[in-house]
C-alpha positions in Angstrom: 70.1 88.9 -25.0 68.5 86.0 -23.1 66.7 86.6 -19.8 68.8 86.3 -16.7 67.2 84.0 -14.1 68.1 84.1 -10.4 67.0 81.0 -8.4 66.6 81.7 -4.7 66.7 78.9 -2.1 66.9 79.0 1.7 69.6 76.2 1.9 73.2 76.1 0.7 72.4 74.0 -2.4 74.9 71.5 -1.3 73.2 69.5 -2.8 69.7 70.4 -3.8 68.8 68.1 -6.7 65.6 69.9 -7.8 67.3 73.3 -7.8 70.3 72.0 -9.7 68.2 70.2 -12.3 66.1 73.2 -13.0 69.2 75.4 -13.3 70.8 73.0 -15.8 67.6 72.7 -17.8 67.1 76.5 -18.0 70.8 77.0 -18.9 70.5 74.4 -21.7 67.4 76.3 -22.9 69.5 79.4 -23.4 68.9 81.4 -20.3 71.6 82.9 -18.1 71.2 81.2 -14.7 72.5 82.0 -11.2 71.6 80.4 -7.9 71.5 82.2 -4.6 71.4 80.0 -1.4 71.6 80.4 2.3 74.8 79.1 4.0 73.8 78.6 7.6 77.3 77.3 8.5 79.2 80.3 7.1 81.9 77.9 6.0 81.0 77.1 2.4 82.4 78.9 -0.7 80.7 82.2 -1.3 80.8 81.7 -5.0 81.5 78.8 -7.5 80.8 77.9 -11.1 79.4 74.6 -12.4 78.2 73.8 -16.0 78.1 77.6 -16.7 75.9 78.3 -13.7 77.0 80.6 -10.9 76.2 79.5 -7.4 76.3 82.2 -4.8 75.7 81.8 -1.0 74.8 84.3 1.7 76.7 83.4 4.9 74.0 84.1 7.5 75.1 81.8 10.4 72.1 80.0 12.1 71.2 76.7 13.5 68.4 74.5 12.1 65.3 75.0 14.3 61.6 74.4 14.4 58.5 76.4 15.2 58.8 79.9 16.5 62.4 79.3 17.7 63.4 79.4 14.1 61.6 82.7 13.4 64.6 85.0 14.2 66.8 83.1 11.8 64.2 83.2 9.0 63.8 86.9 9.4 67.6 87.4 9.2 67.6 85.4 6.0 64.7 87.4 4.5 66.4 90.7 5.3 69.7 89.4 3.9 68.0 88.2 0.7 66.1 91.5 0.3 69.3 93.5 0.7 71.0 91.3 -1.9 68.1 91.7 -4.4 68.1 95.5 -4.0 71.9 95.9 -4.3 72.2 93.7 -7.4 68.9 94.4 -9.0 70.6 95.1 -12.4 72.0 91.5 -12.5 68.7 89.5 -13.0 65.4 89.7 -14.8 63.4 86.8 -13.4 63.4 85.5 -9.9 62.7 81.8 -9.5 61.6 81.8 -5.8 61.7 78.4 -4.1 59.2 78.0 -1.3 57.6 80.6 1.0 60.9 81.6 2.7 62.1 83.3 -0.6 58.8 84.5 -2.2 58.2 87.7 -0.2 61.6 89.4 -1.0 61.0 88.2 -4.6 57.6 89.9 -4.8 59.1 93.1 -3.2 61.6 93.1 -6.1 58.7 92.6 -8.5 56.9 95.6 -7.0 59.9 97.9 -6.8 61.9 97.0 -9.9 59.3 95.2 -12.2 61.1 91.9 -12.0 59.2 88.8 -13.0 58.6 86.1 -10.4 58.2 82.3 -10.8 57.1 80.7 -7.5 58.2 77.1 -7.2 56.4 75.5 -4.3 58.3 72.5 -3.1 56.3 72.2 0.1 53.3 74.4 1.1 54.9 76.2 4.0 52.0 76.5 6.5 51.6 72.7 6.3 55.3 72.1 6.6 55.7 73.8 10.0 56.0 71.3 12.9 56.0 73.1 16.3 54.2 76.3 15.4 51.0 77.7 16.9 47.9 77.3 14.7 47.2 81.0 14.6 50.6 81.6 13.2 50.1 78.9 10.6 46.8 80.4 9.5 48.5 83.8 9.0 51.3 82.3 6.9 48.7 80.4 4.8 46.8 83.5 4.1 49.9 85.4 3.0 51.1 82.4 0.9 47.8 82.2 -1.0 48.0 85.9 -1.8 51.7 85.5 -2.9 50.7 82.7 -5.3 48.2 85.1 -6.9 50.9 87.8 -7.2 53.6 85.6 -8.9 53.7 85.6 -12.7 53.7 81.8 -12.7 53.6 79.0 -10.2 55.2 75.5 -10.2 53.8 72.6 -8.2 55.6 69.3 -7.5 52.5 67.2 -7.9 49.0 67.4 -9.3 47.5 66.8 -5.9 49.0 70.0 -4.6 46.3 72.0 -6.4 44.0 70.9 -3.7 46.5 72.1 -1.1 46.5 75.7 -2.5 42.8 75.8 -3.0 41.7 79.5 -2.7 44.7 80.8 -4.5 44.4 82.3 -8.0 47.6 81.7 -9.9 48.0 83.4 -13.2 49.7 80.4 -14.8 50.7 77.1 -13.2 52.2 73.8 -14.2 53.3 70.6 -12.4 57.0 69.5 -12.5 57.6 66.3 -10.6 60.8 65.6 -8.7 62.1 63.3 -11.4 65.8 62.7 -11.8 67.7 63.2 -15.0 68.4 60.2 -17.2 72.1 60.7 -17.3 72.3 60.5 -13.5 72.1 56.7 -13.5 75.3 55.5 -11.7 77.3 52.4 -12.8 77.1 50.6 -9.5 76.2 47.0 -8.8 74.5 45.5 -5.7 76.7 45.4 -2.6 78.2 42.0 -1.9 78.4 42.7 1.9 78.6 39.4 3.8 75.5 38.6 5.8 73.3 41.2 4.2 70.3 39.4 2.6 68.3 42.6 2.0 69.9 46.0 1.5 67.8 49.2 2.1 68.7 52.8 1.4 67.4 56.1 2.6 68.9 59.4 1.5 67.0 62.6 2.4 65.8 64.9 5.1 66.4 63.5 8.6 63.1 63.8 10.6 61.5 61.5 13.1 58.3 61.6 11.1 59.8 59.8 8.2 59.7 56.3 9.8 63.5 56.1 10.4 63.3 55.0 14.0 60.7 52.4 13.2 62.9 51.1 10.4 66.0 51.0 12.6 64.0 49.2 15.4 63.1 46.6 12.8 66.7 46.2 11.7 67.7 45.5 15.3 65.5 42.4 15.1 66.8 41.5 11.6 70.6 41.7 11.7 70.6 40.0 8.3 69.1 43.2 6.7 71.2 46.3 6.3 70.6 50.0 5.7 72.5 52.8 4.0 71.4 56.0 5.7 72.4 59.5 4.5 71.1 63.1 4.7 70.7 66.0 7.1 68.0 67.8 8.9 66.5 68.9 12.2 66.6 65.5 13.9 70.0 64.5 12.5 71.7 64.2 15.9 69.1 61.7 17.3 69.0 59.6 14.1 72.7 59.5 13.7 73.2 58.5 17.4 70.9 55.5 16.9 72.4 54.6 13.5 76.0 54.6 14.8 75.1 52.1 17.5 73.9 49.5 15.0 76.4 47.4 12.9 73.9 46.8 10.1 73.2 50.5 9.6 75.8 52.4 7.7 75.8 56.1 8.4 77.0 58.4 5.5 75.9 61.9 6.6 75.5 64.6 4.0 76.5 63.3 0.6 76.6 64.8 -2.9 73.8 63.8 -5.3 75.8 61.4 -7.4 76.7 59.5 -4.2 73.1 59.5 -3.1 72.2 57.8 -6.4 75.0 55.3 -5.9 73.7 54.3 -2.5 70.2 53.9 -3.9 71.5 51.9 -6.9 73.3 49.5 -4.6 70.1 48.8 -2.6 67.5 46.1 -3.2 64.6 48.3 -1.9 64.1 52.0 -1.2 61.7 53.5 1.2 59.8 56.7 1.9 57.5 56.0 4.9 56.3 59.5 5.8 53.8 60.2 8.6 50.4 61.1 6.9 49.4 63.1 10.0 51.6 65.9 8.6 49.6 67.7 5.9 52.5 68.1 3.5 53.1 64.4 3.6 49.6 63.8 2.4 50.5 65.6 -0.8 54.1 64.4 -1.1 55.9 63.1 -4.2 59.5 63.2 -3.1 62.7 62.6 -5.1 63.0 59.1 -3.7 59.9 57.8 -5.5 61.1 59.0 -8.9 64.7 57.9 -8.2 63.4 54.4 -7.5 61.6 54.6 -10.9 64.8 55.8 -12.7 66.9 53.0 -11.1 64.2 50.3 -11.4 64.0 49.7 -7.7 60.9 48.7 -5.7 59.9 51.3 -3.1 58.1 51.1 0.2 55.7 53.9 1.1 53.2 54.8 3.8 49.5 54.8 3.2 47.6 58.1 2.7 50.7 60.1 1.7 49.9 60.6 -2.0 52.9 58.5 -2.7 50.7 55.5 -2.2 48.5 56.7 -5.1 51.6 56.9 -7.4 53.0 53.6 -6.3 49.6 51.9 -6.7 49.0 53.2 -10.2 52.5 52.2 -11.3 52.5 48.9 -9.3 56.1 49.6 -8.4 56.2 49.0 -4.6 54.4 48.1 -1.5 52.2 50.2 0.8 52.3 50.0 4.6 50.5 51.7 7.5 52.8 54.4 9.0 54.2 53.4 12.4 53.0 49.8 12.3 56.2 47.8 12.7 54.4 44.5 12.2 53.1 45.5 8.8 56.5 47.0 7.9 58.3 43.8 8.9 55.9 41.6 6.9 56.4 43.7 3.8 60.2 43.7 4.0 60.1 39.9 4.7 58.1 39.4 1.6 60.6 41.5 -0.5 63.6 39.8 1.1 62.3 36.3 0.2 60.8 36.9 -3.2 63.3 37.9 -5.9 60.7 37.6 -8.6 58.4 40.2 -6.8 61.3 42.6 -6.4 62.2 42.3 -10.1 58.5 42.8 -11.2 58.1 45.9 -9.1 61.4 47.3 -10.2 60.6 46.7 -13.9 57.2 48.5 -13.4 59.0 51.4 -11.7 61.4 51.9 -14.7 58.4 51.7 -17.1 56.6 54.4 -15.1 59.6 56.7 -15.3 59.9 56.2 -19.1 56.2 56.7 -19.9 55.1 59.3 -17.3 57.7 60.8 -15.1 60.9 61.4 -17.1 62.9 64.6 -16.6 62.8 65.1 -20.3 59.0 65.5 -20.0 59.4 67.8 -17.0 62.0 69.9 -18.8 59.5 70.5 -21.6 56.9 71.8 -19.1 59.5 74.1 -17.5 60.6 75.6 -20.9 56.9 76.2 -21.8 56.3 78.0 -18.5 59.4 80.3 -19.0 58.3 81.0 -22.6 55.0 82.2 -21.1 56.7 84.3 -18.5 59.2 85.8 -20.9 56.3 87.0 -23.2 54.4 88.8 -20.4 
């Protein structure tokens, strides 16, 4: 009988591309895979099936928050997850814990019931917190580093993250980039919208530190450029309000992953201009970079965010100073006016995907890690 894997994630997985890719890959490798997510709305289906994978959701109603204001909600989620793991302990063998907000209940199940734990660190939690006292962050960092040492194996999303978890002692670790699957490429051509000479796209977490207000301020001065904007997050209301006032910004809200790729495929340029003042951004390698590679699109990133290193090595985009609208405007003007440059950067992006960042290569790493864990 193949091992039964339970992937735990503190969002509803509606969508969550990385979680869904990992689940599909493990299922294809012969494991029995289930996903358990957190439905903060209490309105999503409690259970569903897709590609032989069971998706379960705990309906613990809560608002998105930041800092200590979000602590009561996170504690309710931790308790709810722990109760679920105890009640249904005979239904799983390995817990694939995504981020710090699922690892402690997973390690409790390891201690109580001898379950194996794979710790998948999407973002190092202490560096992800925004409005949280420094003492509280230090306490979380200490606990997180200890948790890394207790897990049977650890997954990082970028090689640079090894520096971020320095001091931890993982038993086994590997790097699995946020690469999209090859079959995800949509059959969508460039939009023929009248009056749009440069089409941009951003689909992802909606936070002010991702350069979205700076980009929209620039589009106000350039009505001939347009932006497809989609996603969700803590600053969604503010970002949406600004977007809906602008005729050349098209608001799509939360979209399924295939639609996200369609919006990106229809664009001329993608961007991921994160604020390097946030520690996690200095180690970032988000989906958008690798989606640009898959789709053969040039990408615009901020300096000192680790993404600049990836883009520079692959020669697949342009690098700007975060928050400098003049530099941003200059880069976009260059891309708008030079079709040859856009094509060269896009071709380089696709080559980088094929040679270094394909999901096929990431899947092989994942399977090797699980072979190791299964043999422990």
